[in-house]
C-alpha positions in Angstrom: -43.9 -1.2 -51.6 -45.8 -0.6 -54.3 -46.4 2.6 -56.6 -49.5 3.4 -55.1 -48.3 3.3 -51.3 -44.9 5.0 -52.2 -47.3 7.8 -54.4 -49.8 7.6 -50.8 -46.9 7.9 -48.4 -45.7 11.0 -50.6 -48.9 12.8 -50.1 -49.0 12.1 -46.2 -45.3 13.5 -46.1 -46.3 16.5 -48.1 -47.6 19.6 -46.7 -49.4 22.3 -48.8 -49.4 25.1 -46.3 -46.0 27.1 -47.8 -46.0 25.6 -51.4 -45.8 27.8 -54.3 -48.2 26.7 -56.9 -47.7 27.0 -61.3 -49.8 24.9 -63.7 -47.8 22.9 -66.9 -49.8 21.8 -69.9 -49.8 18.6 -71.3 -46.1 19.4 -72.7 -44.4 20.3 -69.5 -44.6 24.1 -70.7 -45.2 26.9 -67.7 -48.7 28.2 -68.4 -49.0 29.9 -65.6 -46.4 31.8 -62.6 -47.6 32.7 -59.6 -45.9 35.4 -57.0 -45.0 32.5 -54.9 -42.8 30.9 -57.6 -41.4 34.3 -58.6 -40.4 34.6 -54.7 -39.1 30.8 -54.3 -37.2 31.1 -57.8 -36.4 34.8 -58.7 -38.1 34.7 -62.3 -40.7 37.1 -63.3 -43.7 35.4 -65.0 -42.6 37.0 -68.4 -39.1 35.0 -68.5 -41.2 31.6 -67.5 -44.4 31.7 -69.0 -44.1 29.5 -72.4 -40.6 27.9 -71.8 -40.0 24.2 -71.0 -40.5 23.8 -66.7 -37.4 21.8 -67.7 -35.3 25.1 -67.6 -36.0 25.7 -64.4 -34.2 22.5 -62.8 -31.1 21.4 -62.6 -29.1 19.8 -65.5 -29.4 16.2 -63.7 -32.8 16.7 -62.7 -33.6 17.8 -66.3 -32.8 15.0 -67.4 -35.2 12.8 -65.5 -37.9 14.8 -66.9 -39.2 11.9 -69.3 -39.3 9.7 -66.8 -40.9 11.9 -64.5 -43.4 12.7 -66.8 -44.3 9.0 -68.0 -44.6 8.3 -64.0 -47.1 11.0 -63.7 -49.3 9.9 -66.8 -49.1 6.6 -64.9 -49.6 7.0 -61.4 -51.8 10.2 -61.9 -49.2 12.5 -60.0 -45.7 12.1 -58.2 -44.3 13.8 -55.1 -40.2 13.7 -54.2 -37.5 16.2 -53.9 -35.8 18.0 -56.7 -33.3 20.7 -57.2 -34.1 23.9 -59.0 -31.8 26.7 -60.3 -32.7 29.9 -59.5 -32.7 33.5 -61.7 -29.0 33.8 -60.2 -27.5 30.3 -60.9 -27.3 29.2 -58.0 -29.5 25.9 -56.5 -32.4 25.6 -54.5 -33.8 22.0 -53.0 -37.4 22.1 -53.5 -40.2 19.4 -52.4 -42.2 18.9 -55.7 -45.9 17.9 -56.0 -47.1 17.2 -59.4 -51.1 16.4 -59.7 -53.3 16.7 -62.8 -55.6 19.8 -63.1 -58.5 19.6 -65.4 -61.1 21.9 -66.4 -64.5 20.9 -67.6 -64.0 20.6 -71.7 -60.4 21.9 -70.6 -57.0 20.6 -72.3 -55.1 18.8 -69.8 -52.7 20.4 -67.2 -50.5 19.8 -64.4 -50.9 21.8 -60.7 -47.2 21.8 -59.2 -46.7 22.8 -55.7 -43.3 23.9 -55.0 -41.8 24.5 -51.3 -38.3 25.6 -50.5 -36.9 22.2 -48.9 -34.2 24.0 -46.8 -36.2 26.5 -45.2 -40.2 24.6 -45.0 -40.1 23.4 -41.6 -41.5 20.3 -41.5 -41.9 19.5 -44.7 -41.9 16.1 -44.7 -43.2 15.8 -40.9 -46.8 16.0 -41.6 -49.2 14.5 -37.7 -49.1 11.1 -39.3 -45.7 11.0 -39.4 -44.8 12.8 -36.2 -47.5 10.7 -34.3 -45.5 7.7 -36.1 -42.8 8.8 -34.9 -43.3 8.9 -31.2 -45.8 6.8 -30.6 -43.3 3.6 -32.2 -40.4 5.2 -30.8 -38.3 2.8 -28.6 -37.6 5.7 -26.1 -40.1 6.2 -23.4 -41.8 10.1 -24.3 -44.1 11.9 -22.2 -45.5 14.8 -22.2 -46.6 16.8 -19.4 -48.7 20.0 -18.3 -48.0 23.1 -16.2 -49.1 21.4 -13.6 -46.4 18.2 -14.1 -49.6 16.3 -14.9 -49.5 13.4 -17.4 -51.1 14.7 -21.1 -49.7 11.9 -22.8 -47.2 9.4 -23.7 -46.3 6.9 -25.8 -46.2 3.0 -25.7 -42.4 2.5 -24.9 -42.7 4.6 -21.4 -44.9 1.5 -20.5 -41.8 -0.9 -19.9 -40.8 1.5 -17.0 -43.7 0.8 -15.4 -46.8 3.1 -14.2 -49.5 2.0 -16.2 -50.7 2.5 -19.8 -51.1 5.5 -21.5 -54.2 6.0 -20.7 -53.4 4.9 -17.1 -51.0 7.8 -17.1 -53.3 10.3 -17.9 -54.3 12.9 -15.6 -51.4 11.9 -13.1 -48.5 13.2 -11.6 -44.9 11.6 -11.1 -45.1 10.3 -7.6 -48.3 8.7 -8.7 -47.1 6.9 -11.9 -43.7 5.6 -9.8 -43.9 6.0 -6.1 -40.8 5.4 -4.5 -38.5 7.2 -7.0 -37.1 10.4 -6.6 -40.0 12.0 -7.6 -39.2 15.2 -6.0 -35.8 15.5 -8.0 -37.2 14.9 -11.3 -39.7 17.3 -10.6 -37.7 20.1 -9.9 -35.7 19.6 -13.4 -39.6 20.0 -15.2 -40.4 23.1 -13.0 -36.7 24.4 -14.1 -37.7 24.1 -17.6 -40.9 25.7 -17.3 -39.3 28.6 -15.6 -36.4 29.2 -17.8 -37.1 27.4 -21.3 -33.7 25.9 -21.3 -33.3 22.4 -21.7 -32.0 19.6 -19.3 -30.2 17.0 -21.4 -28.8 14.1 -19.9 -30.3 14.1 -16.2 -29.4 10.8 -14.8 -32.1 8.9 -12.4 -30.8 5.9 -10.5 -33.2 4.2 -8.5 -36.4 1.3 -8.0 -39.2 1.5 -10.9 -41.9 -0.6 -10.7 -41.3 -3.0 -13.8 -38.1 -4.0 -11.8 -38.9 -3.6 -7.9 -36.0 -5.9 -6.7 -33.5 -4.3 -8.9 -31.7 -1.1 -8.8 -32.3 0.5 -12.4 -30.5 3.7 -14.0 -32.3 5.9 -16.7 -31.1 8.9 -18.6 -34.2 11.6 -19.1 -34.3 14.6 -21.3 -36.6 18.0 -20.2 -37.9 20.2 -22.9 -40.6 22.9 -22.6 -42.9 23.2 -25.1 -44.2 26.8 -25.9 -47.9 27.9 -27.7 -48.3 30.3 -30.4 -47.7 33.2 -28.8 -44.8 31.6 -26.6 -45.9 31.1 -23.5 -45.3 27.6 -21.8 -47.9 24.9 -22.4 -46.1 21.8 -20.8 -42.9 19.9 -20.3 -42.2 16.8 -22.9 -39.6 14.6 -21.8 -37.5 11.5 -23.0 -36.7 8.1 -21.0 -33.5 6.0 -21.7 -32.8 3.2 -19.7 -29.0 3.1 -19.1 -28.7 0.6 -16.1 -26.2 -1.6 -18.1 -24.2 1.2 -19.1 -25.2 2.5 -15.1 -23.4 -0.8 -14.0 -20.4 -0.8 -16.1 -19.2 2.2 -14.3 -20.0 1.1 -11.0 -18.1 -1.7 -11.4 -14.9 0.3 -13.5 -15.4 2.8 -10.5 -14.9 0.1 -7.8 -12.3 -1.5 -9.5 -10.5 2.0 -9.1 -11.4 1.9 -5.4 -9.9 -1.3 -5.3 -6.4 -0.4 -6.9 -6.5 2.8 -4.5 -7.2 1.2 -1.5 -5.7 -2.5 -1.4 -2.4 -3.5 -1.0 -1.4 -0.3 0.9 0.6 -2.1 3.4 2.7 -5.5 3.1 0.3 -6.5 6.6 -1.5 -9.4 5.3 -4.4 -8.9 7.7 -4.7 -5.3 6.7 -5.0 -6.1 3.5 -7.5 -8.7 3.8 -9.6 -6.1 5.8 -9.1 -3.3 2.4 -10.4 -5.6 0.1 -13.2 -6.9 2.7 -14.0 -2.1 3.0 -13.9 -2.2 -0.4 -16.4 -4.6 -1.4 -18.9 -3.6 0.9 -19.0 -0.3 -1.0 -22.1 -0.3 -3.3 -21.6 -4.0 -3.9 -22.3 -6.6 -1.4 -24.2 -6.1 2.1 -22.0 -8.4 4.1 -17.9 -9.8 3.2 -15.4 -12.2 4.8 -12.1 -12.6 3.7 -11.2 -16.1 5.7 -7.1 -17.1 4.8 -5.3 -20.3 5.6 -3.5 -19.8 9.2 0.0 -20.9 7.1 -0.5 -17.8 4.7 -0.8 -15.3 8.0 2.3 -17.0 8.9 3.9 -16.2 5.9 4.6 -19.9 5.0 3.3 -22.0 2.0 -0.5 -22.8 1.9 -1.0 -26.3 3.7 -2.8 -29.3 2.2 -6.4 -29.9 3.9 -7.1 -33.1 5.1 -10.3 -35.0 2.8 -11.3 -36.3 6.0 -11.7 -33.9 8.1 -15.6 -32.9 9.2 -14.9 -29.4 9.7 -12.3 -26.9 7.8 -10.7 -24.2 9.9 -9.4 -21.3 8.4 -8.4 -18.0 10.0 -10.6 -14.6 9.7 -8.6 -12.2 8.4 -11.1 -9.4 7.2 -15.0 -8.4 6.9 -17.0 -5.7 6.3 -20.7 -5.2 6.6 -23.2 -2.5 5.7 -24.1 -2.4 9.3 -22.5 -0.4 11.7 -20.1 -2.8 14.0 -20.6 -5.8 11.6 -22.8 -7.7 13.7 -23.3 -10.5 10.7 -19.8 -11.4 12.2 -19.6 -13.6 15.7 -15.7 -14.4 14.6 -13.4 -11.6 15.3 -10.6 -10.6 13.4 -7.9 -13.5 13.7 -10.2 -15.4 15.4 -10.7 -19.6 14.0 -13.8 -19.5 11.5 -14.9 -23.3 10.8 -16.6 -24.8 7.8 -18.4 -27.9 6.9 -16.1 -30.4 4.8 -17.8 -30.1 1.3 -19.6 -26.8 1.9 -19.3 -24.1 -1.5 -16.4 -22.0 0.4 -14.4 -25.5 1.0 -14.9 -26.9 -2.8 -14.0 -23.5 -3.6 -10.7 -23.3 -1.5 -9.6 -27.2 -2.8 -10.7 -26.5 -6.6 -9.6 -23.0 -6.5 -12.7 -22.2 -8.7 -15.8 -19.8 -7.6 -19.0 -20.1 -6.6 -22.2 -18.6 -7.1 -26.1 -19.0 -5.7 -28.3 -16.4 -7.0 -31.5 -17.5 -4.6 -29.9 -19.5 -1.3 -32.7 -22.1 -0.2 -33.8 -20.2 2.9 -34.4 -23.6 4.2 -30.8 -24.5 3.5 -28.4 -24.7 6.8 -25.5 -22.3 6.8 -21.7 -23.7 6.2 -20.2 -22.1 9.0 -20.6 -23.4 12.2 -19.4 -20.7 14.2 -22.3 -18.1 13.1 -25.4 -16.9 14.6 -28.0 -19.4 15.8 -25.3 -22.0 15.7 -25.3 -25.3 13.7 -29.0 -25.6 12.9 -29.2 -21.7 11.3 -30.8 -21.5 7.9 -30.0 -18.9 5.4 -33.7 -17.9 6.3 -32.6 -17.1 10.1 -29.5 -15.2 9.1 -31.4 -13.0 6.1 -29.3 -14.1 3.2 -30.6 -15.1 -0.1 -27.6 -15.1 -2.0 -24.2 -15.6 -2.4 -20.6 -16.0 -3.7 -17.6 -17.9 -2.9 -14.3 -16.7 -4.8 -11.0 -17.9 -4.1 -8.2 -15.8 -3.0 -5.4 -17.4 -5.5 -2.5 -15.8 -6.8 0.6 -17.5 -8.8 -1.0 -20.4 -9.0 -1.3 -20.7 -5.3 -4.9 -20.6 -3.0 -4.3 -18.9 0.4 -8.0 -18.4 1.2 -11.9 -17.6 0.2 -13.8 -14.4 0.2 -17.2 -14.7 0.6 -19.8 -12.2 -0.4 -23.5 -12.2 0.3 -26.8 -10.0 -0.1 -29.5 -9.7 2.5 -30.6 -5.7 2.4 -30.2 -6.1 -0.9 -32.9 -7.9 -3.2 -31.2 -8.0 -6.3 -29.3 -11.1 -6.6 -25.6 -12.0 -7.4 -25.5 -13.2 -11.4 -23.0 -13.5 -13.6 -21.6 -10.1 -14.1 -21.8 -9.8 -10.1 -18.9 -12.7 -10.2 -16.9 -11.4 -12.9 -16.9 -8.5 -11.3 -16.1 -10.4 -7.8 -13.4 -12.3 -9.1 -11.4 -9.2 -11.3 -11.8 -7.6 -7.4 -10.0 -10.8 -5.1 -7.7 -11.4 -8.0 -6.1 -8.0 -7.5 -6.0 -8.0 -4.1 -4.9 -11.8 -4.0 -1.3 -10.4 -5.9 -1.4 -8.1 -2.9 -1.9 -10.8 -0.1 0.3 -13.1 -1.7 3.3 -10.3 -2.1 2.3 -9.4 2.2 2.5 -13.2 2.6 5.8 -13.4 0.8 7.3 -10.4 2.8 6.4 -11.5 5.9 7.9 -14.5 5.4 11.1 -12.9 4.2 11.1 -10.0 7.2 10.1 -13.2 9.8 13.4 -14.6 8.5 15.4 -11.3 8.7 13.8 -10.8 12.1 15.3 -14.0 13.3 18.7 -13.6 11.7 18.6 -10.2 13.5 17.5 -11.2 16.9 20.2 -14.3 17.1 22.9 -11.2 15.9 21.8 -8.9 19.1 22.5 -9.9 22.3 20.2 -11.8 23.8 21.3 -10.3 27.1 24.3 -8.4 28.2 26.7 -10.6 30.5 27.2 -9.4 34.0 30.1 -8.1 35.4 31.1 -5.1 38.2 32.2 -2.6 36.1 29.2 -0.6 34.8 25.3 -0.7 35.7 23.7 -1.4 32.1 20.5 -1.4 30.1 19.9 -1.4 26.7 16.6 -0.4 24.3 16.4 -1.4 20.4 13.2 -0.1 18.4 13.2 -1.6 14.9 12.3 0.1 11.7 8.6 0.4 10.4 7.8 -3.0 8.5 7.1 -0.7 4.9 11.2 0.0 5.4 12.1 -2.8 6.4 14.8 -3.9 9.6 18.0 -2.3 9.5 21.5 -3.5 11.0 22.2 -1.4 14.0 23.7 -3.1 16.9 25.3 -2.6 20.9 27.6 -4.8 22.8 29.0 -4.7 25.9 32.3 -6.9 26.3 33.9 -8.2 29.3 37.8 -7.3 28.8 40.6 -8.1 30.8 41.7 -6.5 34.2 37.8 -6.1 34.8 37.3 -3.7 32.1 34.5 -3.3 29.7 34.4 -2.3 25.6 30.8 -0.8 25.0 30.2 -0.7 21.3 27.0 0.9 19.2 27.5 0.5 15.2 25.2 1.0 12.4 25.4 -0.5 8.8 23.4 1.8 6.4 20.6 0.4 4.4 17.9 -2.3 5.0 17.2 -5.6 4.9 18.5 -8.9 5.2 22.0 -7.6 3.3 22.0 -5.1 6.5 21.8 -7.3 9.1 24.1 -10.2 7.6 26.7 -7.2 7.6 25.6 -6.1 10.8 26.1 -10.1 12.0 30.0 -10.2 10.2 30.9 -6.6 11.8 29.8 -7.5 15.6 31.8 -10.8 15.2 35.2 -8.8 14.0 34.9 -6.4 16.8 34.1 -9.2 19.5 37.4 -10.8 18.2 39.1 -7.6 17.9 37.9 -7.0 21.7 39.5 -10.1 22.5 43.2 -9.1 21.6 42.5 -6.7 24.0 43.4 -3.3 21.3 43.1 0.2 22.2 39.7 1.8 20.5 41.4 3.8 17.4 43.0 0.3 16.9 40.0 -1.7 16.6 38.2 0.9 14.3 41.2 1.1 11.9 41.1 -3.1 11.8 37.4 -3.0 10.9 38.2 -0.3 8.4 40.3 -2.7 6.6 38.1 -5.9 7.0 35.3 -3.7 5.7 37.0 -2.4 2.6 38.2 -6.1 2.1 35.3 -7.7 1.8 34.2 -4.8 -0.7 36.6 -5.3 -2.6 36.2 -9.1 -2.4 32.1 -9.1 -3.1 32.4 -5.9 -5.9 33.6 -8.3 -8.6 30.2 -10.1 -8.4 26.8 -9.1 -10.5 26.1 -5.9 -11.2 23.9 -4.2 -8.6 25.0 -6.9 -6.3 23.8 -6.1 -2.4 26.3 -8.4 -0.4 26.9 -8.2 3.0 30.2 -6.6 2.0 29.2 -3.8 0.3 26.8 -3.2 2.4 29.3 -2.3 5.1 30.5 -0.1 3.2 29.8 3.4 4.8 29.1 1.7 8.5 29.0 3.4 11.4 30.7 2.5 14.8 32.0 3.9 18.5 34.3 1.9 20.8 34.9 2.9 24.3 36.6 1.1 27.2 36.2 1.6 30.5 38.6 1.1 33.5 36.6 0.6 36.6 39.9 0.5 38.5 41.1 3.9 37.8 38.0 5.4 36.3 39.6 5.8 32.9 37.6 6.0 29.5 39.0 5.5 26.5 36.6 5.6 23.1 37.0 6.5 19.5 34.6 6.7 16.9 33.9 5.9 13.0 31.0 8.0 11.1 29.2 7.6 14.1 27.4 10.4 16.6 29.5 10.6 20.1 28.4 9.7 23.0 26.5 11.9 25.6 27.7 11.5 28.8 25.3 12.5 32.3 27.1 13.5 35.4 26.5 11.8 38.6 24.6 15.8 39.4 22.2 15.1 35.9 24.2 17.8 34.1 24.4 16.2 30.2 26.9 16.8 27.6 28.1 15.6 24.5 32.0 14.2 24.3 34.1 15.9 22.5 35.4 13.4 20.1 36.8 13.6 16.9 34.8 12.1 14.5 36.6 9.3 12.1 35.6 8.5 8.7 33.1 5.9 7.9 34.6 2.4 7.8 35.2 1.3 4.6 35.4 5.1 3.6 39.2 5.8 4.0 40.6 8.7 5.4 42.8 9.7 7.7 43.7 7.5 11.2 41.3 7.3 14.1 41.5 9.4 17.2 41.0 7.8 21.0 40.0 10.5 23.0 41.0 9.8 26.9 38.5 10.6 29.5 38.2 10.2 33.8 34.8 9.7 34.6 33.4 10.0 38.3 31.9 6.9 40.1 28.2 7.1 39.3 28.7 8.8 35.7 26.6 7.4 32.9 27.3 7.1 29.3 24.4 7.4 26.5 25.9 5.4 23.1 23.2 5.6 20.3 22.8 5.5 16.4 21.6 7.7 14.1 17.8 6.6 14.7 17.5 8.0 17.6 18.6 11.7 16.3 16.8 11.6 12.8 13.2 12.1 13.7 12.8 15.7 14.3 13.3 19.6 12.7 16.0 21.6 13.0 19.1 20.0 11.8 21.9 17.5 14.1 21.8 20.7 16.7 18.3 20.5 17.4 18.6 16.6 17.2 21.5 16.6 19.8 19.3 19.3 21.8 16.4 17.0 22.2 18.7 13.8 23.5 20.5 16.2 26.0 17.1 17.1 26.8 15.3 13.5 27.0 18.6 12.8 29.4 18.1 15.6 31.5 14.8 13.8 32.7 14.8 12.3 36.3 14.3 7.9 36.5 14.4 5.9 39.0 16.2 3.2 37.2 18.9 2.8 34.3 16.5 0.5 32.7 13.4 3.2 32.9 15.5 6.0 32.1 16.7 4.2 28.6 13.2 3.3 28.1 11.9 6.9 28.2 14.6 8.3 26.3 13.6 5.8 23.4 10.1 6.6 23.6 10.4 10.0 23.6 13.0 10.5 20.5 11.8 7.6 18.2 8.5 7.1 17.0 6.5 3.8 17.8 7.1 2.8 13.8 10.4 4.3 13.2 11.7 4.3 9.4 15.0 3.8 11.1 16.4 1.2 13.5 16.7 3.1 17.1 19.7 1.5 19.1 20.7 2.9 22.9 23.0 1.6 25.3 23.0 3.4 28.8 26.6 2.4 31.1 26.5 4.1 34.8 30.1 3.3 35.7 31.6 2.0 39.0 34.9 1.7 40.6 36.1 -0.8 42.3 37.1 -0.6 45.7 40.6 -0.1 47.2 40.3 -3.3 49.1 39.8 -5.3 45.4 42.8 -4.2 43.8 46.6 -5.0 45.0 49.7 -3.9 43.6 53.1 -3.5 44.0 56.3 -2.7 42.3 58.8 -5.0 41.6 62.4 -5.0 40.7 64.2 -6.9 37.9 65.9 -9.6 40.3 65.3 -13.1 40.5 65.5 -13.5 43.9 61.9 -11.0 43.7 60.0 -13.9 42.7 59.6 -15.4 46.2 58.4 -12.2 47.9 56.2 -12.0 44.6 54.8 -15.3 45.6 54.1 -14.2 49.4 52.8 -10.8 48.9 50.1 -12.4 46.9 49.2 -15.2 49.3 49.1 -12.8 52.0 46.7 -10.6 49.9 44.7 -13.6 49.1 44.4 -14.4 52.6 43.1 -11.1 53.7 40.4 -11.6 50.9 39.6 -15.4 51.9 40.6 -16.8 49.0 43.0 -18.8 50.7 41.8 -22.1 48.3 43.2 -20.2 45.5 46.8 -19.9 47.0 48.3 -22.5 45.4 47.6 -22.0 41.7 48.0 -18.1 42.2 51.4 -18.5 43.5 51.9 -20.8 40.4 50.6 -18.3 38.1 52.5 -15.4 40.0 56.1 -17.4 39.8 56.0 -18.2 36.2 55.2 -14.5 35.2 57.3 -12.7 37.1 60.0 -14.8 36.2 59.4 -14.3 32.3 59.1 -10.2 33.2 62.3 -10.4 35.0 63.9 -12.9 32.9 62.8 -11.8 29.2 61.4 -8.3 29.6 62.2 -4.7 30.5 61.8 -2.7 33.6 59.6 -1.6 35.4 58.2 -4.8 36.1 54.6 -4.8 38.5 52.1 -6.9 39.9 48.8 -6.6 40.4 45.5 -8.7 41.9 42.0 -7.5 41.3 39.5 -9.3 43.1 36.2 -9.0 40.7 34.1 -11.3 40.1 37.0 -13.7 38.9 41.0 -13.0 40.6 43.3 -11.5 37.9 47.0 -11.3 38.1 48.5 -8.8 36.1 52.5 -8.3 35.3 53.2 -5.5 34.0 56.9 -4.4 31.9 58.4 -2.3 30.0 58.8 -5.0 26.9 57.0 -4.3 24.0 57.1 -8.3 22.9 54.8 -10.2 23.4 55.3 -14.1 24.9 54.5 -17.2 22.8 52.4 -20.1 24.0 55.1 -23.1 23.8 54.3 -26.8 24.2 58.0 -28.5 25.1 59.5 -31.5 24.5 60.6 -33.5 27.4 64.4 -32.9 27.1 63.6 -29.0 27.2 64.6 -27.5 30.7 62.2 -24.4 30.0 59.2 -23.0 27.9 56.3 -24.4 30.3 56.0 -21.2 32.4 52.7 -20.1 30.0 51.8 -24.2 29.3 51.0 -23.8 33.2 49.4 -20.6 33.6 47.1 -21.8 30.5 45.7 -25.0 32.3 46.0 -23.6 35.5 43.7 -20.6 34.7 40.6 -19.7 33.0 41.6 -17.5 30.7 45.1 -15.6 30.0 46.5 -13.1 27.6 48.8 -10.0 26.8 47.4 -6.7 26.3 49.9 -3.6 25.1 49.6 -0.2 27.0 52.1 2.8 26.7 55.5 1.7 27.3 55.2 -1.9 27.6 52.8 -5.0 27.8 50.5 -6.4 30.4 50.3 -10.3 30.7 47.1 -11.2 32.5 45.5 -14.7 33.8 42.2 -14.7 35.4 40.5 -17.7 38.0 37.1 -18.3 38.5 35.7 -17.5 42.1 33.0 -19.4 41.8 34.1 -22.7 40.2 37.0 -25.0 42.9 40.4 -24.5 41.3 41.5 -27.7 38.5 
């Protein structure tokens, strides 16, 4: 800028209204001092007049005096800021304007106007400066009167629509910008007029005339204007476009909601629906999530056949701004079909997103199952903008998410696509987690189902019913199991057990324990002996597997702390023997309906070590019912163990037409639909064999009694109508009685039991078990048990107090060998 221009600018900025004048001669000596100058600097006229003006300045500015004098002579004056020194020594920033003052025929003088720069309000804010500032400001500024009608606005406000400053004059906001929230804006103006308190940072979101097809955001501030008497004249307000900031906040808020609302479960379909629900909120008008069918099954995504004319996906989730999602013909779980080569399929195969800011309204829609059929166009569907984003995580593409706009006029842009990709990528990780969980849980379910009994074996000792309710999917599968095992002599073993923890390790541990129980049951051991052997087995497995990596969760270690209750029931005399290891005692329902819990000594959990297990023997009346259950039936209420047992008792007291209905009703009453722990209930109603089904005889320890034993057995078979089994039965009786008399001790007893099989039992007072031998041709003996094993279906030995029982079974449904 030239010197003339600098001087003109200084003149325009300077306001002389409050300036203190003084006169200097040509040498810079003060020749005239005024009251205003004395008030400003504190010097009386006597101390200043006749002295150099430089004595009134700070040292730095005094050093500039020769330069300023030269500029005044050259330019005809000067204006600017200097620092004066008050009489008390304090510096005072002053605005100084120097101009020549000449009198006719007089000597040259300089008129100096001095004003306090700190207190002089608007010293550089002349009207020209103010007009330049507000008129050229990039911020929209307007002034309204007390009737809220526009009296002035700058050019920048024209960018927001509503016309030029001239067109705005005399009009209210509703006339200038119809369609926006003028009521809310004018309410802020009235509040400022009424209270005088400014409003700063008021945000308005809507559509203005300058951008009718997209949502914009503006920040407005309002300040009251008062006249000289302090009366309100109007309001001036400023407008700043914060659309970019507003949209950034919306995106962050959407991603925050996505983090909170997506992936709250390990269910693939639910996760997909959560993605659709979140995306419709303030982003899209209709969203659909289609996944490969294999993903929903938990398998790896299958490859697509390029020769297919249409590609089928499974609808996993959709949502719309319209209630009921009228845009979706395909229901959740239904099949969505897309034309090969369409954007959804290209995104699925390439793993890249696709965006169309403006869809061709006459183009046919990609899907074949949308409203209007194969000939439907995007105009028919009312869709004008779309994005397709692949659901991709860990290098695997599992489906596509489609975003559409129909109500919102603003098309999708690059920022929207970036946001959609962030949104879907977060959801994709959750979908993949759910897919992997589904695969692992299905594998665990298959293992669990294969280890649990598919159906309980048929027998006549008890009427039995069982109910199993697995744990909720978020908790995982547990290791509860139940069993009914037929034993010799028409007896049965009832077993319910529970492995602590969840997951596939618990299921594997359950399988090992269940197999061990079956093996021990085949040895005809008593309940306390079965539990003792199980305890040894679990402890040994834990010791063997405990040397693995730290934190190992192998099945053997998992089994430590398992619980089990083992019950043996004999339908011949109604005797029931039971023992428990860290497991709830069974409940007993008497024939009359009264319910009680068996007073059973509680043994330590398996593998935990402790005192030996104790058994309890009861005699049950026919028609009594035993209820064996796991902890999952107890831990769903408040009040402690006693209250849990009371709930079991109340549930068992409810009448039911059948044992199956009773079992189901108890589980429904005590266990929620989605429990946190597995629950198993095994109910058995006792039966007694009739007197015509059991025959027994005491035998003397004399070899001659063997023939009598054969005759007794043959006569009994004739009474039962089993003459076809007479030959093999005579052989079995002969060999077993002969061995008992020859090798064992008295008393000797023969018993025949007719149940689903024919059982021949010979008991003696010896605790020595016989062994099956394979004699040579020259041996004179040793063939007895070999013959028994070949002519009977199965045979064995069980030990009883005071001796043992050797038994052999023959089938009643198959012809004898």
